[in-house]
VEXDREN-929495 format. One line per field, with one value per atom (N, C-alpha, C): residue number from 0; residue in one letter; z, x, y. Coordinates in nm, 2 decimals. Layout:
% VEXDREN-929495
num = [NUM|...]
residuo = [A|...]
pz = [Z|...]
px = [X|...]
py = [Y|...]
% end
This chain:
% VEXDREN-929495
num = [0|0|0|1|1|1|2|2|2|3|3|3|4|4|4|5|5|5|6|6|6|7|7|7|8|8|8|9|9|9|10|10|10|11|11|11|12|12|12|13|13|13|14|14|14|15|15|15|16|16|16|17|17|17|18|18|18|19|19|19|20|20|20|21|21|21|22|22|22|23|23|23|24|24|24|25|25|25|26|26|26|27|27|27|28|28|28|29|29|29|30|30|30|31|31|31|32|32|32|33|33|33|34|34|34|35|35|35|36|36|36|37|37|37|38|38|38|39|39|39|40|40|40|41|41|41|42|42|42|43|43|43|44|44|44|45|45|45|46|46|46|47|47|47|48|48|48|49|49|49|50|50|50|51|51|51|52|52|52|53|53|53|54|54|54|55|55|55|56|56|56|57|57|57|58|58|58|59|59|59|60|60|60|61|61|61|62|62|62|63|63|63|64|64|64|65|65|65|66|66|66|67|67|67|68|68|68|69|69|69|70|70|70|71|71|71|72|72|72|73|73|73|74|74|74|75|75|75|76|76|76|77|77|77|78|78|78|79|79|79|80|80|80|81|81|81|82|82|82|83|83|83|84|84|84|85|85|85|86|86|86|87|87|87|88|88|88|89|89|89|90|90|90|91|91|91|92|92|92|93|93|93|94|94|94|95|95|95|96|96|96|97|97|97|98|98|98|99|99|99|100|100|100|101|101|101|102|102|102|103|103|103|104|104|104|105|105|105|106|106|106|107|107|107|108|108|108|109|109|109|110|110|110|111|111|111|112|112|112|113|113|113|114|114|114|115|115|115|116|116|116|117|117|117|118|118|118|119|119|119|120|120|120|121|121|121|122|122|122|123|123|123|124|124|124|125|125|125|126|126|126|127|127|127|128|128|128|129|129|129|130|130|130|131|131|131|132|132|132|133|133|133|134|134|134|135|135|135|136|136|136|137|137|137|138|138|138|139|139|139|140|140|140|141|141|141|142|142|142|143|143|143|144|144|144|145|145|145|146|146|146|147|147|147|148|148|148|149|149|149|150|150|150|151|151|151|152|152|152|153|153|153|154|154|154|155|155|155|156|156|156|157|157|157|158|158|158|159|159|159|160|160|160|161|161|161|162|162|162|163|163|163|164|164|164|165|165|165|166|166|166|167|167|167|168|168|168|169|169|169|170|170|170|171|171|171|172|172|172|173|173|173|174|174|174|175|175|175|176|176|176|177|177|177|178|178|178|179|179|179|180|180|180|181|181|181|182|182|182|183|183|183|184|184|184|185|185|185|186|186|186|187|187|187|188|188|188|189|189|189|190|190|190|191|191|191|192|192|192|193|193|193|194|194|194|195|195|195|196|196|196|197|197|197|198|198|198|199|199|199|200|200|200|201|201|201|202|202|202|203|203|203|204|204|204|205|205|205|206|206|206|207|207|207|208|208|208|209|209|209|210|210|210|211|211|211|212|212|212|213|213|213|214|214|214|215|215|215|216|216|216|217|217|217|218|218|218|219|219|219|220|220|220|221|221|221|222|222|222|223|223|223|224|224|224|225|225|225]
residuo = [X|X|X|X|X|X|X|X|X|X|X|X|X|X|X|X|X|X|X|X|X|X|X|X|X|X|X|X|X|X|X|X|X|X|X|X|X|X|X|X|X|X|X|X|X|X|X|X|X|X|X|X|X|X|X|X|X|X|X|X|X|X|X|X|X|X|X|X|X|X|X|X|X|X|X|X|X|X|X|X|X|X|X|X|X|X|X|X|X|X|X|X|X|X|X|X|X|X|X|X|X|X|X|X|X|X|X|X|X|X|X|X|X|X|X|X|X|X|X|X|X|X|X|X|X|X|X|X|X|X|X|X|X|X|X|X|X|X|X|X|X|X|X|X|X|X|X|X|X|X|X|X|X|X|X|X|X|X|X|X|X|X|X|X|X|X|X|X|X|X|X|X|X|X|X|X|X|X|X|X|X|X|X|X|X|X|X|X|X|X|X|X|X|X|X|X|X|X|X|X|X|X|X|X|X|X|X|X|X|X|X|X|X|X|X|X|X|X|X|X|X|X|X|X|X|X|X|X|X|X|X|X|X|X|X|X|X|X|X|X|X|X|X|X|X|X|X|X|X|X|X|X|X|X|X|X|X|X|X|X|X|X|X|X|X|X|X|X|X|X|X|X|X|X|X|X|X|X|X|X|X|X|X|X|X|X|X|X|X|X|X|X|X|X|X|X|X|X|X|X|X|X|X|X|X|X|X|X|X|X|X|X|X|X|X|X|X|X|X|X|X|X|X|X|X|X|X|X|X|X|X|X|X|X|X|X|X|X|X|X|X|X|X|X|X|X|X|X|X|X|X|X|X|X|X|X|X|X|X|X|X|X|X|X|X|X|X|X|X|X|X|X|X|X|X|X|X|X|X|X|X|X|X|X|X|X|X|X|X|X|X|X|X|X|X|X|X|X|X|X|X|X|X|X|X|X|X|X|X|X|X|X|X|X|X|X|X|X|X|X|X|X|X|X|X|X|X|X|X|X|X|X|X|X|X|X|X|X|X|X|X|X|X|X|X|X|X|X|X|X|X|X|X|X|X|X|X|X|X|X|X|X|X|X|X|X|X|X|X|X|X|X|X|X|X|X|X|X|X|X|X|X|X|X|X|X|X|X|X|X|X|X|X|X|X|X|X|X|X|X|X|X|X|X|X|X|X|X|X|X|X|X|X|X|X|X|X|X|X|X|X|X|X|X|X|X|X|X|X|X|X|X|X|X|X|X|X|X|X|X|X|X|X|X|X|X|X|X|X|X|X|X|X|X|X|X|X|X|X|X|X|X|X|X|X|X|X|X|X|X|X|X|X|X|X|X|X|X|X|X|X|X|X|X|X|X|X|X|X|X|X|X|X|X|X|X|X|X|X|X|X|X|X|X|X|X|X|X|X|X|X|X|X|X|X|X|X|X|X|X|X|X|X|X|X|X|X|X|X|X|X|X|X|X|X|X|X|X|X|X|X|X|X|X|X|X|X|X|X|X|X|X|X|X|X|X|X|X|X|X|X|X|X|X|X|X|X|X|X|X|X|X|X|X|X|X|X|X]
pz = [4.11|4.11|4.24|4.31|4.43|4.43|4.47|4.49|4.62|4.69|4.82|4.83|4.88|4.90|5.06|5.10|5.25|5.25|5.34|5.36|5.50|5.51|5.63|5.62|5.66|5.66|5.75|5.71|5.78|5.91|6.03|6.15|6.14|6.09|6.09|6.08|6.05|6.05|5.96|5.99|5.90|5.86|5.73|5.69|5.56|5.54|5.42|5.37|5.24|5.17|5.07|5.07|4.99|4.89|4.76|4.66|4.59|4.59|4.54|4.42|4.30|4.17|4.11|4.04|3.96|3.84|3.83|3.74|3.59|3.56|3.43|3.41|3.49|3.47|3.54|3.64|3.71|3.80|3.83|3.93|4.07|4.16|4.29|4.36|4.43|4.48|4.62|4.69|4.82|4.83|4.92|4.93|4.98|4.93|4.96|5.13|5.21|5.35|5.35|5.45|5.47|5.50|5.57|5.61|5.58|5.44|5.39|5.45|5.46|5.52|5.43|5.49|5.44|5.31|5.30|5.19|5.07|5.08|4.97|4.90|4.94|4.87|4.73|4.64|4.50|4.47|4.54|4.52|4.58|4.64|4.71|4.60|4.56|4.46|4.34|4.31|4.18|4.05|3.99|3.87|3.76|3.68|3.58|3.49|3.46|3.35|3.41|3.54|3.61|3.54|3.50|3.44|3.54|3.66|3.76|3.81|3.83|3.89|4.04|4.10|4.25|4.33|4.26|4.33|4.33|4.22|4.22|4.28|4.28|4.33|4.42|4.55|4.63|4.68|4.67|4.69|4.57|4.56|4.45|4.49|4.39|4.42|4.44|4.38|4.38|4.51|4.56|4.69|4.80|4.79|4.90|4.90|4.77|4.78|4.83|4.82|4.85|5.00|5.07|5.20|5.29|5.30|5.39|5.37|5.25|5.21|5.25|5.23|5.25|5.41|5.48|5.63|5.69|5.63|5.68|5.65|5.55|5.49|5.51|5.59|5.60|5.66|5.76|5.81|5.77|5.66|5.62|5.50|5.49|5.38|5.27|5.15|5.03|5.03|5.09|5.10|5.20|5.29|5.38|5.30|5.36|5.29|5.34|5.25|5.28|5.22|5.29|5.23|5.19|5.07|5.01|4.95|4.97|4.92|4.85|4.72|4.65|4.60|4.62|4.58|4.48|4.36|4.26|4.16|4.12|4.01|4.04|4.16|4.20|4.19|4.19|4.18|4.30|4.35|4.47|4.43|4.47|4.43|4.56|4.58|4.70|4.65|4.73|4.69|4.81|4.83|4.93|4.83|4.86|4.78|4.86|4.79|4.86|4.88|4.97|4.98|4.85|4.79|4.67|4.57|4.54|4.43|4.47|4.60|4.65|4.65|4.69|4.70|4.55|4.45|4.32|4.25|4.27|4.21|4.26|4.39|4.46|4.43|4.45|4.42|4.27|4.17|4.04|4.00|4.07|4.06|4.12|4.23|4.30|4.23|4.17|4.11|3.98|3.91|3.78|3.81|3.92|3.95|4.05|4.07|4.17|4.14|4.00|3.96|3.90|3.88|3.80|3.66|3.59|3.45|3.36|3.42|3.33|3.35|3.46|3.49|3.45|3.43|3.39|3.27|3.17|3.05|3.09|3.20|3.24|3.31|3.34|3.42|3.36|3.23|3.17|3.20|3.21|3.25|3.38|3.47|3.59|3.58|3.48|3.46|3.45|3.40|3.40|3.48|3.61|3.69|3.73|3.71|3.72|3.82|3.94|4.04|4.00|4.02|3.99|3.84|3.76|3.62|3.57|3.47|3.41|3.32|3.27|3.18|3.05|3.00|2.88|2.89|3.02|3.04|3.04|3.11|3.12|2.97|2.89|2.76|2.68|2.67|2.60|2.65|2.78|2.84|2.80|2.80|2.77|2.62|2.54|2.38|2.36|2.42|2.42|2.44|2.55|2.62|2.52|2.46|2.37|2.24|2.19|2.05|2.06|2.18|2.21|2.22|2.28|2.29|2.15|2.06|1.92|1.84|1.87|1.80|1.84|1.97|2.02|1.96|1.96|1.89|1.76|1.68|1.53|1.53|1.61|1.61|1.62|1.71|1.74|1.64|1.53|1.43|1.45|1.56|1.60|1.53|1.53|1.46|1.56|1.48|1.56|1.52|1.61|1.58|1.59|1.47|1.48|1.45|1.43|1.40|1.52|1.65|1.79|1.80|1.71|1.73|1.86|1.89|2.02|2.15|2.15|2.28|2.35|2.27|2.34|2.41|2.37|2.44|2.56|2.55|2.66|2.78|2.75|2.85|2.91|2.83|2.87|2.98|2.96|3.05|3.18|3.17|3.28|3.36|3.30|3.36|3.44|3.38|3.45|3.58|3.58|3.71|3.80|3.76|3.86|3.92|3.85|3.91|4.01|3.96|4.06|4.17|4.17|4.28|4.38|4.33|4.40|4.51|4.45|4.54|4.65|4.60|4.70|4.81|4.78|4.87|4.98|4.95|5.04|5.16|5.14|5.26|5.35|5.31|5.39|5.44|5.41|5.43|5.52|5.61|5.69|5.64|5.57|5.51|5.35|5.28|5.13|5.05|5.12|5.05|4.96|5.01|4.91|4.80|4.80|4.69|4.60|4.64|4.55|4.48|4.54|4.47|4.34|4.36|4.25|4.15|4.18|4.10|4.02|4.09|4.00|3.90|3.92|3.84|3.73|3.75|3.65|3.55|3.60|3.51|3.43|3.47|3.40|3.29|3.32|3.23|3.11|3.15|3.04|2.94|2.99|2.90|2.79|2.82|2.73|2.59|2.57|2.44|2.35|2.40|2.32|2.27|2.17|2.14|2.01|1.93|1.80|1.82|1.93|1.95|2.00|2.10|2.16|2.05|1.96|1.86|1.75|1.73|1.64|1.70|1.84|1.90|1.90|1.86|1.85|1.69|1.61|1.46|1.42|1.46|1.42|1.49|1.62|1.69|1.62|1.55|1.48|1.33|1.29|1.16|1.10|1.18|1.14|1.11|1.14|1.10|0.95|0.89|0.76|0.66]
px = [-0.32|-0.23|-0.25|-0.14|-0.15|-0.07|-0.14|-0.08|-0.08|0.02|0.02|0.07|0.00|0.05|0.07|0.19|0.22|0.25|0.18|0.20|0.25|0.34|0.37|0.36|0.25|0.25|0.34|0.42|0.52|0.45|0.48|0.40|0.26|0.23|0.08|0.07|-0.04|-0.07|0.01|0.01|0.08|-0.04|-0.04|-0.15|-0.10|-0.17|-0.12|-0.26|-0.27|-0.37|-0.33|-0.40|-0.37|-0.48|-0.45|-0.56|-0.52|-0.62|-0.60|-0.69|-0.63|-0.71|-0.71|-0.83|-0.83|-0.73|-0.66|-0.55|-0.59|-0.73|-0.76|-0.84|-0.95|-1.04|-0.99|-0.89|-0.84|-0.95|-1.06|-1.15|-1.10|-1.15|-1.10|-1.17|-1.09|-1.15|-1.20|-1.18|-1.22|-1.37|-1.45|-1.59|-1.62|-1.73|-1.78|-1.83|-1.83|-1.88|-2.03|-2.08|-2.23|-2.30|-2.23|-2.29|-2.19|-2.19|-2.13|-2.17|-2.08|-2.11|-2.22|-2.30|-2.42|-2.39|-2.27|-2.23|-2.19|-2.19|-2.16|-2.29|-2.40|-2.52|-2.53|-2.58|-2.57|-2.63|-2.75|-2.82|-2.75|-2.65|-2.58|-2.48|-2.51|-2.42|-2.39|-2.50|-2.49|-2.45|-2.33|-2.30|-2.41|-2.40|-2.51|-2.52|-2.40|-2.39|-2.39|-2.43|-2.43|-2.52|-2.48|-2.59|-2.64|-2.59|-2.64|-2.78|-2.84|-2.98|-2.97|-3.04|-3.03|-3.08|-3.17|-3.24|-3.14|-3.05|-2.95|-2.82|-2.80|-2.68|-2.70|-2.75|-2.78|-2.67|-2.56|-2.44|-2.34|-2.28|-2.18|-2.06|-2.02|-1.92|-1.79|-1.77|-1.63|-1.63|-1.74|-1.74|-1.71|-1.76|-1.75|-1.60|-1.54|-1.40|-1.31|-1.35|-1.26|-1.29|-1.40|-1.43|-1.31|-1.25|-1.14|-1.02|-0.99|-0.88|-0.94|-1.06|-1.12|-1.12|-1.15|-1.15|-1.01|-0.91|-0.78|-0.73|-0.76|-0.71|-0.81|-0.92|-1.03|-0.99|-0.87|-0.84|-0.69|-0.64|-0.51|-0.53|-0.44|-0.44|-0.36|-0.38|-0.32|-0.18|-0.14|0.00|0.09|0.02|0.12|0.21|0.33|0.42|0.39|0.43|0.40|0.52|0.57|0.65|0.57|0.59|0.51|0.59|0.55|0.61|0.49|0.53|0.42|0.50|0.41|0.48|0.38|0.43|0.35|0.43|0.38|0.45|0.60|0.63|0.77|0.85|0.80|0.87|0.82|0.93|0.90|0.95|0.84|0.87|0.86|0.96|0.96|0.96|0.88|0.87|0.83|0.88|0.84|0.77|0.65|0.58|0.46|0.37|0.25|0.15|0.07|-0.05|-0.14|-0.14|-0.24|-0.19|-0.05|0.01|-0.01|0.03|0.03|-0.11|-0.22|-0.35|-0.41|-0.37|-0.41|-0.38|-0.27|-0.22|-0.28|-0.31|-0.38|-0.53|-0.59|-0.74|-0.77|-0.68|-0.70|-0.71|-0.61|-0.61|-0.74|-0.76|-0.88|-1.01|-1.02|-1.14|-1.17|-1.05|-1.07|-1.10|-1.06|-1.10|-1.22|-1.28|-1.38|-1.52|-1.54|-1.67|-1.75|-1.72|-1.78|-1.78|-1.90|-1.89|-1.84|-1.83|-1.77|-1.63|-1.57|-1.43|-1.36|-1.45|-1.40|-1.32|-1.33|-1.26|-1.11|-1.08|-0.94|-0.88|-0.97|-0.90|-0.80|-0.78|-0.67|-0.53|-0.53|-0.42|-0.35|-0.44|-0.39|-0.29|-0.29|-0.20|-0.06|-0.04|0.08|0.07|0.04|0.03|0.17|0.17|0.28|0.26|0.30|0.29|0.35|0.29|0.33|0.39|0.29|0.33|0.34|0.43|0.44|0.32|0.30|0.18|0.21|0.34|0.35|0.33|0.37|0.34|0.19|0.12|-0.03|-0.09|-0.04|-0.09|-0.07|0.06|0.08|0.01|-0.01|-0.09|-0.24|-0.28|-0.43|-0.45|-0.35|-0.36|-0.36|-0.26|-0.24|-0.36|-0.42|-0.54|-0.66|-0.67|-0.78|-0.76|-0.64|-0.61|-0.62|-0.57|-0.59|-0.73|-0.81|-0.96|-1.02|-0.98|-1.03|-0.99|-0.86|-0.81|-0.90|-0.92|-0.99|-1.13|-1.20|-1.32|-1.33|-1.22|-1.22|-1.19|-1.12|-1.11|-1.22|-1.32|-1.44|-1.56|-1.52|-1.60|-1.70|-1.65|-1.72|-1.66|-1.73|-1.68|-1.56|-1.45|-1.34|-1.30|-1.25|-1.22|-1.07|-1.00|-0.86|-0.82|-0.93|-0.91|-0.91|-0.93|-0.93|-1.03|-1.14|-1.25|-1.32|-1.33|-1.42|-1.34|-1.22|-1.15|-1.19|-1.23|-1.28|-1.40|-1.49|-1.62|-1.59|-1.50|-1.46|-1.41|-1.32|-1.28|-1.36|-1.45|-1.55|-1.65|-1.68|-1.74|-1.68|-1.55|-1.46|-1.45|-1.43|-1.42|-1.54|-1.66|-1.79|-1.80|-1.74|-1.74|-1.64|-1.53|-1.42|-1.49|-1.55|-1.60|-1.72|-1.81|-1.92|-1.87|-1.77|-1.71|-1.63|-1.58|-1.52|-1.62|-1.73|-1.85|-1.89|-1.89|-1.93|-1.82|-1.70|-1.60|-1.59|-1.65|-1.66|-1.73|-1.83|-1.91|-1.84|-1.72|-1.64|-1.51|-1.50|-1.38|-1.40|-1.29|-1.29|-1.18|-1.09|-0.98|-0.99|-0.88|-0.90|-0.81|-0.75|-0.66|-0.74|-0.85|-0.92|-0.98|-1.03|-1.09|-0.99|-0.87|-0.77|-0.71|-0.70|-0.65|-0.73|-0.88|-0.96|-0.95|-0.92|-0.90|-0.77|-0.66|-0.55|-0.57|-0.66|-0.69|-0.76|-0.87|-0.95|-0.86|-0.76|-0.67|-0.59|-0.54|-0.48|-0.57|-0.69|-0.79|-0.82|-0.82|-0.85|-0.74|-0.61|-0.50|-0.49|-0.56|-0.56|-0.61|-0.74|-0.80|-0.72|-0.63|-0.55|-0.43|-0.45|-0.34|-0.25|-0.31|-0.25|-0.10|-0.07|0.05|0.13|0.07|0.15|0.20|0.11|0.16|0.25|0.23|0.35|0.48|0.48|0.62|0.68|0.62|0.67|0.70|0.67|0.67|0.82|0.93|1.05|1.10|1.05|1.09|1.04|0.92|0.86|0.89|0.99|1.03|1.08|1.13|1.17|1.06|0.95|0.83|0.77|0.82|0.78|0.83]
py = [-3.94|-3.83|-3.74|-3.72|-3.65|-3.51|-3.42|-3.28|-3.23|-3.18|-3.14|-2.98|-2.90|-2.76|-2.74|-2.69|-2.66|-2.51|-2.45|-2.30|-2.28|-2.17|-2.11|-1.95|-1.91|-1.75|-1.70|-1.60|-1.53|-1.47|-1.50|-1.46|-1.50|-1.61|-1.64|-1.80|-1.84|-1.99|-2.08|-2.21|-2.31|-2.41|-2.43|-2.52|-2.61|-2.71|-2.80|-2.86|-2.87|-2.92|-3.03|-3.14|-3.25|-3.28|-3.29|-3.33|-3.45|-3.54|-3.68|-3.69|-3.71|-3.69|-3.84|-3.86|-3.98|-3.98|-4.08|-4.08|-4.06|-4.09|-4.09|-3.95|-3.94|-3.83|-3.69|-3.71|-3.59|-3.53|-3.60|-3.55|-3.57|-3.47|-3.48|-3.61|-3.69|-3.82|-3.81|-3.69|-3.69|-3.67|-3.74|-3.73|-3.60|-3.55|-3.42|-3.43|-3.33|-3.33|-3.35|-3.41|-3.42|-3.29|-3.21|-3.08|-2.95|-2.91|-2.81|-2.68|-2.58|-2.45|-2.38|-2.29|-2.24|-2.15|-2.10|-2.01|-2.09|-2.23|-2.31|-2.35|-2.32|-2.36|-2.29|-2.38|-2.34|-2.20|-2.17|-2.05|-1.93|-1.93|-1.82|-1.77|-1.65|-1.59|-1.67|-1.75|-1.84|-1.77|-1.85|-1.80|-1.80|-1.68|-1.67|-1.78|-1.84|-1.94|-2.09|-2.10|-2.22|-2.33|-2.44|-2.53|-2.64|-2.63|-2.73|-2.71|-2.83|-2.83|-2.83|-2.73|-2.71|-2.84|-2.92|-3.02|-3.15|-3.15|-3.27|-3.22|-3.08|-3.04|-2.92|-2.94|-2.83|-2.73|-2.78|-2.70|-2.69|-2.58|-2.55|-2.64|-2.73|-2.83|-2.75|-2.65|-2.57|-2.51|-2.44|-2.38|-2.48|-2.60|-2.71|-2.75|-2.76|-2.80|-2.69|-2.58|-2.46|-2.41|-2.46|-2.41|-2.42|-2.53|-2.54|-2.44|-2.42|-2.33|-2.19|-2.16|-2.03|-2.00|-2.09|-2.07|-2.05|-2.12|-2.10|-1.96|-1.91|-1.77|-1.66|-1.68|-1.58|-1.46|-1.47|-1.35|-1.30|-1.36|-1.32|-1.22|-1.12|-1.01|-1.07|-1.01|-1.05|-1.01|-0.92|-0.87|-0.94|-1.02|-1.10|-1.20|-1.21|-1.31|-1.45|-1.54|-1.69|-1.77|-1.88|-1.97|-2.09|-2.12|-2.24|-2.36|-2.47|-2.60|-2.67|-2.71|-2.77|-2.90|-3.01|-3.15|-3.20|-3.23|-3.28|-3.36|-3.49|-3.56|-3.58|-3.60|-3.63|-3.51|-3.38|-3.26|-3.18|-3.11|-3.02|-2.87|-2.79|-2.64|-2.57|-2.47|-2.38|-2.24|-2.17|-2.01|-1.93|-1.82|-1.73|-1.62|-1.59|-1.49|-1.43|-1.36|-1.30|-1.41|-1.39|-1.49|-1.49|-1.37|-1.36|-1.47|-1.46|-1.54|-1.69|-1.73|-1.86|-1.92|-1.84|-1.88|-1.91|-1.81|-1.83|-1.96|-2.00|-2.13|-2.26|-2.23|-2.35|-2.35|-2.23|-2.22|-2.26|-2.21|-2.25|-2.40|-2.46|-2.60|-2.67|-2.64|-2.69|-2.66|-2.55|-2.52|-2.59|-2.61|-2.70|-2.83|-2.89|-3.03|-3.05|-2.94|-2.95|-3.03|-3.03|-3.08|-2.98|-2.86|-2.75|-2.79|-2.81|-2.84|-2.73|-2.60|-2.49|-2.50|-2.51|-2.51|-2.63|-2.76|-2.88|-2.88|-2.79|-2.78|-2.74|-2.70|-2.67|-2.80|-2.89|-3.01|-3.08|-3.09|-3.17|-3.09|-2.97|-2.89|-2.93|-2.98|-3.03|-3.13|-3.21|-3.33|-3.27|-3.15|-3.09|-2.95|-2.99|-2.86|-2.79|-2.67|-2.59|-2.49|-2.50|-2.38|-2.25|-2.15|-2.02|-2.00|-2.05|-2.05|-1.90|-1.87|-1.74|-1.72|-1.60|-1.57|-1.65|-1.65|-1.74|-1.88|-1.94|-2.08|-2.11|-2.00|-2.03|-2.03|-1.93|-1.93|-2.05|-2.10|-2.21|-2.33|-2.35|-2.47|-2.45|-2.32|-2.31|-2.34|-2.29|-2.32|-2.47|-2.54|-2.68|-2.75|-2.72|-2.79|-2.77|-2.65|-2.65|-2.71|-2.73|-2.78|-2.93|-2.99|-3.13|-3.18|-3.08|-3.11|-3.12|-3.03|-3.03|-3.15|-3.19|-3.30|-3.45|-3.44|-3.56|-3.56|-3.44|-3.42|-3.48|-3.43|-3.47|-3.62|-3.68|-3.84|-3.90|-3.85|-3.92|-3.86|-3.80|-3.76|-3.63|-3.56|-3.43|-3.33|-3.21|-3.08|-3.03|-2.99|-2.95|-2.80|-2.71|-2.57|-2.57|-2.56|-2.54|-2.40|-2.32|-2.19|-2.09|-2.15|-2.09|-2.00|-2.00|-1.90|-1.93|-2.05|-2.08|-2.06|-2.03|-2.02|-1.90|-1.79|-1.66|-1.70|-1.77|-1.81|-1.90|-1.99|-2.07|-1.98|-1.90|-1.82|-1.70|-1.66|-1.57|-1.64|-1.77|-1.84|-1.85|-1.90|-1.90|-1.77|-1.68|-1.55|-1.52|-1.55|-1.52|-1.60|-1.72|-1.81|-1.74|-1.70|-1.64|-1.51|-1.43|-1.30|-1.33|-1.43|-1.47|-1.53|-1.62|-1.69|-1.58|-1.49|-1.39|-1.33|-1.30|-1.26|-1.35|-1.48|-1.57|-1.59|-1.58|-1.59|-1.49|-1.37|-1.25|-1.30|-1.39|-1.44|-1.53|-1.58|-1.66|-1.61|-1.48|-1.41|-1.29|-1.25|-1.13|-1.04|-1.09|-1.01|-1.05|-0.99|-0.99|-1.09|-1.18|-1.27|-1.37|-1.42|-1.51|-1.44|-1.33|-1.26|-1.21|-1.17|-1.12|-1.22|-1.35|-1.47|-1.50|-1.48|-1.49|-1.39|-1.26|-1.15|-1.18|-1.22|-1.28|-1.38|-1.48|-1.58|-1.53|-1.43|-1.38|-1.31|-1.22|-1.15|-1.25|-1.36|-1.46|-1.52|-1.54|-1.60|-1.51|-1.37|-1.28|-1.25|-1.30|-1.29|-1.39|-1.50|-1.62|-1.59|-1.54|-1.53|-1.44|-1.34|-1.26|-1.32|-1.42|-1.52|-1.47|-1.39|-1.35|-1.31|-1.20|-1.15|-1.26|-1.34|-1.47|-1.55|-1.59|-1.68|-1.62|-1.49|-1.44|-1.44|-1.43|-1.42|-1.57|-1.67|-1.80|-1.84|-1.75|-1.79|-1.84|-1.76|-1.79|-1.92|-1.94|-2.06|-2.19|-2.17|-2.29|-2.30|-2.22|-2.22|-2.36|-2.43|-2.57|-2.66|-2.63|-2.71|-2.67|-2.56|-2.52|-2.62]
% end
């Protein structure tokens, strides 16, 4: 599965990023660099809930995967305008928007496929990657992702949670990663675009656990299933 983002910052740099994912696991297939930047070391602004062993993984896999993106946008402000083209699954999306919105959709996809064991729970969503998704689209994809995971657990004889009680814990851990990673990105940035993209991602993640009102809004649409 190939995903390509092409950026043209208005009165600024042009850059493109290609991600090649394993068709089954959706893991990033690009080999990690031999000499990652110093700020990508695991112990630098390490997430509180990070389960990785520094001896086995001396560098944060998410930081290493995002180093190239962080460097390109290190001097760009979040309010700068950018033209973006996204190519994924035979579909091309164009949009002119702020750097914050454009970076958030790229960074979110790269983080979930980076190899971080916490963010890996979001990796299945990448199969239906939707650039610039609305809040409602993010919520229904997050809900579908969680429920499919529970169904697969049940099929394998494991305990499943169809009450959605566990989704709050999942997104609380994801939020912890987002906030910690924002502090890490400050070390690789001279302007605010990279950090504010993480802030936007965190706000989207915080909206997911509040699903009761969202589900109530779909009650009439699902009446045919009664």
